[in-house]
Backbone as CSV, one residue per row, in Angstrom:
resi,resn,N_x,N_y,N_z,CA_x,CA_y,CA_z,C_x,C_y,C_z
1,UNK,9.975,4.035,-5.468,9.026,3.645,-6.496,9.674,3.876,-7.855
2,UNK,9.566,2.874,-8.691,10.082,2.971,-10.048,8.895,2.995,-11.007
3,UNK,8.929,3.884,-11.976,7.847,4.066,-12.943,8.444,3.938,-14.331
4,UNK,7.974,2.966,-15.086,8.452,2.783,-16.454,7.285,3.079,-17.379
5,UNK,7.485,4.067,-18.239,6.408,4.476,-19.131,6.956,5.172,-20.354
6,UNK,6.096,5.983,-20.932,6.431,6.722,-22.141,5.941,8.149,-21.947
7,UNK,6.821,9.125,-22.141,6.471,10.495,-21.799,5.306,11.052,-22.607
8,UNK,5.063,10.535,-23.807,3.949,11.042,-24.597,2.706,10.150,-24.521
9,UNK,2.673,9.247,-23.560,1.528,8.359,-23.344,0.557,9.054,-22.390
10,UNK,-0.690,9.242,-22.821,-1.693,9.907,-21.980,-1.893,9.197,-20.651
11,UNK,-1.960,7.880,-20.677,-2.161,7.111,-19.449,-0.996,7.314,-18.488
12,UNK,0.223,7.309,-19.015,1.400,7.509,-18.169,1.403,8.906,-17.561
13,UNK,1.034,9.895,-18.351,0.987,11.267,-17.817,-0.048,11.381,-16.704
14,UNK,-1.221,10.781,-16.897,-2.262,10.802,-15.859,-1.772,10.093,-14.601
15,UNK,-1.131,8.956,-14.792,-0.635,8.182,-13.652,0.413,8.981,-12.874
16,UNK,1.357,9.578,-13.574,2.403,10.357,-12.898,1.808,11.542,-12.140
17,UNK,0.844,12.214,-12.729,0.203,13.346,-12.068,-0.519,12.884,-10.800
18,UNK,-1.256,11.778,-10.897,-1.982,11.252,-9.740,-1.024,10.797,-8.647
19,UNK,0.063,10.154,-9.029,1.053,9.708,-8.053,1.685,10.898,-7.332
20,UNK,1.965,11.969,-8.071,2.552,13.169,-7.466,1.582,13.793,-6.464
21,UNK,0.306,13.865,-6.814,-0.699,14.424,-5.911,-0.785,13.588,-4.634
22,UNK,-0.599,12.263,-4.776,-0.656,11.358,-3.628,0.641,11.365,-2.815
23,UNK,1.632,12.137,-3.254,2.873,12.253,-2.497,3.993,11.333,-2.932
24,UNK,3.799,10.597,-4.001,4.855,9.712,-4.513,5.786,10.500,-5.427
25,UNK,7.053,10.141,-5.386,8.050,10.742,-6.269,8.794,9.606,-6.975
26,UNK,8.168,9.040,-8.002,8.785,7.887,-8.654,10.032,8.235,-9.458
27,UNK,10.906,7.256,-9.562,12.064,7.327,-10.439,11.545,6.900,-11.816
28,UNK,11.494,7.830,-12.763,10.848,7.600,-14.053,11.855,7.144,-15.105
29,UNK,11.485,6.076,-15.802,12.240,5.590,-16.949,11.336,5.704,-18.165
30,UNK,11.772,6.439,-19.172,11.036,6.550,-20.428,11.547,5.448,-21.348
31,UNK,10.665,4.574,-21.794,11.102,3.407,-22.572,11.763,3.796,-23.887
32,UNK,11.366,4.909,-24.438,11.956,5.323,-25.712,13.304,6.021,-25.486
33,UNK,13.390,6.876,-24.516,14.618,7.653,-24.282,15.652,6.896,-23.460
34,UNK,15.191,6.117,-22.481,16.106,5.486,-21.531,16.241,3.973,-21.690
35,UNK,15.341,3.359,-22.422,15.268,1.901,-22.560,14.898,1.263,-21.221
36,UNK,14.794,-0.028,-21.207,14.442,-0.781,-19.993,15.605,-1.707,-19.705
37,UNK,16.033,-1.755,-18.457,17.159,-2.625,-18.117,16.752,-4.091,-18.252
38,UNK,17.726,-4.927,-18.509,17.473,-6.363,-18.616,16.904,-6.912,-17.310
39,UNK,17.360,-6.373,-16.193,16.865,-6.801,-14.883,15.388,-6.478,-14.740
40,UNK,15.000,-5.266,-15.149,13.593,-4.880,-15.058,12.732,-5.698,-16.009
41,UNK,13.216,-5.924,-17.221,12.469,-6.754,-18.170,12.243,-8.139,-17.580
42,UNK,13.281,-8.723,-17.011,13.162,-10.058,-16.424,12.138,-10.067,-15.290
43,UNK,12.165,-9.051,-14.440,11.218,-8.990,-13.319,9.790,-8.813,-13.805
44,UNK,9.582,-7.959,-14.794,8.243,-7.716,-15.325,7.699,-8.965,-16.007
45,UNK,8.522,-9.613,-16.824,8.085,-10.832,-17.514,7.841,-11.946,-16.509
46,UNK,8.657,-12.014,-15.469,8.446,-13.015,-14.423,7.097,-12.800,-13.740
47,UNK,6.736,-11.550,-13.520,5.482,-11.241,-12.835,4.257,-11.383,-13.731
48,UNK,4.383,-11.046,-15.022,3.197,-10.967,-15.878,3.236,-11.833,-17.128
49,UNK,4.375,-12.431,-17.432,4.463,-13.262,-18.629,4.160,-12.462,-19.882
50,UNK,3.424,-13.078,-20.807,3.141,-12.387,-22.069,2.124,-11.260,-21.917
51,UNK,1.493,-11.131,-20.753,0.575,-10.013,-20.513,1.333,-8.680,-20.406
52,UNK,2.643,-8.731,-20.260,3.458,-7.513,-20.200,3.581,-6.851,-21.573
53,UNK,3.216,-7.583,-22.619,3.316,-7.071,-23.988,1.975,-6.477,-24.401
54,UNK,2.015,-5.237,-24.860,0.813,-4.537,-25.309,0.513,-4.931,-26.753
55,UNK,-0.455,-5.828,-26.917,-0.791,-6.321,-28.245,-1.750,-5.402,-29.008
56,UNK,-2.100,-4.277,-28.402,-2.951,-3.298,-29.083,-2.125,-2.150,-29.656
57,UNK,-0.815,-2.208,-29.491,0.034,-1.080,-29.893,0.349,-1.095,-31.389
58,UNK,0.710,0.068,-31.866,1.139,0.221,-33.254,2.394,-0.607,-33.508
59,UNK,3.279,-0.635,-32.534,4.511,-1.420,-32.673,4.182,-2.891,-32.887
60,UNK,3.244,-3.428,-32.103,2.852,-4.835,-32.227,2.312,-5.121,-33.625
61,UNK,1.468,-4.240,-34.120,0.864,-4.457,-35.442,1.912,-4.441,-36.547
62,UNK,3.049,-3.774,-36.297,4.111,-3.715,-37.286,5.064,-4.902,-37.276
63,UNK,4.918,-5.791,-36.293,5.804,-6.950,-36.203,5.368,-8.052,-37.161
64,UNK,6.332,-8.840,-37.590,6.010,-10.004,-38.419,5.414,-11.097,-37.527
65,UNK,4.773,-12.069,-38.133,4.209,-13.179,-37.367,5.291,-13.931,-36.599
66,UNK,6.470,-14.059,-37.183,7.581,-14.736,-36.515,8.002,-13.949,-35.280
67,UNK,8.117,-12.626,-35.408,8.497,-11.792,-34.268,7.460,-11.870,-33.149
68,UNK,6.191,-11.928,-33.509,5.119,-11.975,-32.512,5.165,-13.251,-31.674
69,UNK,5.800,-14.276,-32.184,5.917,-15.549,-31.462,7.101,-15.579,-30.501
70,UNK,7.930,-14.551,-30.512,9.141,-14.524,-29.682,8.791,-14.443,-28.197
71,UNK,9.753,-14.832,-27.391,9.641,-14.726,-25.940,9.380,-13.269,-25.567
72,UNK,8.488,-13.011,-24.599,8.190,-11.627,-24.216,9.426,-10.821,-23.810
73,UNK,10.375,-11.436,-23.141,11.589,-10.722,-22.730,12.394,-10.270,-23.951
74,UNK,12.471,-11.108,-24.947,13.195,-10.755,-26.176,12.465,-9.634,-26.904
75,UNK,11.132,-9.727,-26.963,10.339,-8.680,-27.610,10.523,-7.328,-26.919
76,UNK,10.463,-7.322,-25.582,10.589,-6.063,-24.841,11.992,-5.477,-24.941
77,UNK,12.990,-6.333,-25.026,14.359,-5.837,-25.174,14.550,-5.200,-26.561
78,UNK,13.959,-5.814,-27.570,14.103,-5.308,-28.932,13.177,-4.132,-29.219
79,UNK,11.997,-4.141,-28.605,10.978,-3.118,-28.861,10.385,-2.656,-27.526
80,UNK,11.073,-1.798,-26.784,10.616,-1.406,-25.447,9.233,-0.751,-25.426
81,UNK,8.813,-0.161,-26.548,7.486,0.469,-26.570,6.364,-0.559,-26.549
82,UNK,6.690,-1.834,-26.642,5.677,-2.890,-26.522,5.230,-3.117,-25.078
83,UNK,5.947,-2.556,-24.127,5.595,-2.746,-22.722,4.219,-2.157,-22.441
84,UNK,3.381,-2.947,-21.787,2.101,-2.421,-21.320,2.415,-1.402,-20.239
85,UNK,1.913,-0.184,-20.394,2.321,0.919,-19.543,1.174,1.454,-18.699
86,UNK,1.579,2.073,-17.589,2.910,2.088,-17.000,3.198,0.802,-16.239
87,UNK,4.468,0.508,-16.084,4.912,-0.577,-15.204,5.486,0.121,-13.972
88,UNK,4.963,-0.232,-12.811,5.376,0.429,-11.576,5.852,-0.625,-10.587
89,UNK,7.003,-0.348,-9.980,7.565,-1.248,-8.966,7.658,-0.489,-7.650
90,UNK,7.171,-1.128,-6.605,7.282,-0.583,-5.259,7.565,-1.738,-4.319
91,UNK,8.656,-1.652,-3.597,9.051,-2.679,-2.631,9.115,-4.070,-3.255
92,UNK,9.638,-4.137,-4.487,9.825,-5.420,-5.153,8.590,-5.991,-5.814
93,UNK,7.467,-5.304,-5.740,6.225,-5.775,-6.354,5.886,-4.898,-7.559
94,UNK,5.559,-5.536,-8.666,5.272,-4.840,-9.914,3.771,-4.803,-10.204
95,UNK,3.350,-3.736,-10.867,2.014,-3.646,-11.455,2.192,-3.122,-12.877
96,UNK,1.215,-3.416,-13.728,1.214,-2.840,-15.074,-0.166,-2.264,-15.345
97,UNK,-0.184,-1.217,-16.149,-1.438,-0.551,-16.480,-1.820,0.462,-15.408
98,UNK,-2.948,1.132,-15.629,-3.419,2.141,-14.687,-4.924,2.008,-14.495
99,UNK,-5.358,0.782,-14.279,-6.772,0.500,-14.011,-7.071,0.801,-12.548
100,UNK,-8.337,0.684,-12.176,-8.803,1.034,-10.831,-8.054,0.284,-9.730
101,UNK,-7.748,-0.995,-9.944,-7.062,-1.763,-8.903,-5.644,-1.242,-8.661
102,UNK,-4.956,-0.843,-9.718,-3.605,-0.305,-9.584,-3.667,1.076,-8.932
103,UNK,-4.626,1.877,-9.340,-4.792,3.206,-8.738,-5.062,3.070,-7.247
104,UNK,-5.929,2.142,-6.870,-6.251,1.945,-5.459,-5.005,1.553,-4.664
105,UNK,-4.163,0.726,-5.264,-2.946,0.272,-4.578,-2.018,1.446,-4.246
106,UNK,-1.842,2.363,-5.196,-0.871,3.442,-5.016,-1.478,4.747,-4.489
107,UNK,-2.779,4.925,-4.719,-3.407,6.180,-4.332,-4.284,6.026,-3.088
108,UNK,-4.542,4.781,-2.710,-5.373,4.542,-1.532,-6.831,4.865,-1.749
109,UNK,-7.275,4.814,-3.011,-8.687,5.135,-3.296,-9.504,3.889,-3.535
């Protein structure tokens, strides 16, 4: 299991704690400290398109209108904190966010 998030993100911390309780030991990538690989960006954008970009973030609000029109892969490569978090990959399948449906998938609840 691969977990891409941000160490100071409350949602990511809750998700990691819940995953650990459920017996998962994800390989964690911090978007600020470790960046996101081009391969992972491509897979996430392929799965979610522009929904992979968190348009409610402070980073998004700081972008120019021209930057906001860029391809999601280019945006995520330039500004990894724009990724909707957490992004979790298991057996080649990706999820983003930590809503009830994602929790049910990984926690069996």
